[in-house]
N, C-alpha and C positions, 0 to 999 in steps of 0.2 A: 347247111354248111356253117351257119352262124353258131349253132349249138355245139358243133364239133370243136370250134375254137375255144369255147368255154369249158368243154369237157377236158380238153388237154390241160388248161390252166388249173382246173380243179384237181386233176390227177397229180400234177406237179406239186400243188399245195398239200395234198393229202400225203404224198410220199415224203415230202420235206417235213411235214409235221410228225409223221410216224418215226422218221429217223431221229428227229430231235427229241421226241418223247422217249424213244428207246434208249438213246444215249443218256438222257437225264436220269431215267429210272435205274439204269445200270450203274451209273456213277453213285447214285444215292444208295444202292444196294451194297456196293463195295465199301462205302463209308460206314454204313450201319454194321456190316460184318466186322470191319476193323475195330469199331467201338465195342462191339460185343466181345470180341477176342480180348481186347484191353481190359474190359470190366471182368471178364472171367478170370484172367490171370491175376488181377488185383484181388478178387475174392479168394482165389486159391492161396495167394500170398498171405492174406489175413488168416485164413484157416491154418496155414502151416506155422504160424507164430510170428508173423511180421509185426503184429501189434504187441505181442509179448516182449519183443526185443526193446521196443521204445518205452515200455512201461515197467521193465524189470527193475531199474534203479529205484523208481518210486515204490514198487512193491517191496523191495529189499529194505528200504528205509522204514516203511510201515511195519514190516515184520520185526525189525530190530527194536523199534519203539514199543510194540506190543510185548515183546519178550522182557524188556526193561520193566514195564508196568507189572507184569506177572511176577518178576523177581521182587519188586518192591512190595507187592501184596503178600507174597510168602514171607518176606522179612517182617513186615508189620504184624502178620498173624503170629509168627513165632515169638516176637517180642511181647505181644499182648498176652499170649498164653503163658510165657515164662513169668511175666510180671503178676498175672493173676495167681499162679501157683505159688510164687514167693510171698504174695500178700496173704494168701491163705495159710501158708506155713508160719509166717511171722506173727499173725494175729491170733492170740489164744482165744478159744471159745469160753465164754463165761457160762457157768452152769445155769441152766434154766432158760437160755435163749433158744428160740426156734428159727430155723432157716425158712426163708420165704419160698414155698413151693406152690 
């Protein structure tokens, strides 16, 4: 009879522990699922261009500066080629000089 008293206490403890464990794991599973859903939506937003919207002003400014640099390079190249052709036309060649090739 003495062991029956302990068996009942053990059964109550095991049932209580099972219930607490089940509730704990269920709540952790729900939280993990919410986090996964949030992370998935965040990644989908990044793929769809969420990051591009925040970076587009910086990219536009960089593109404009690169275009200005290109225009400056074209201008300098044109000026140098014009000045070289003018210098060649204005300087007469003396007979007997050789060009360095």
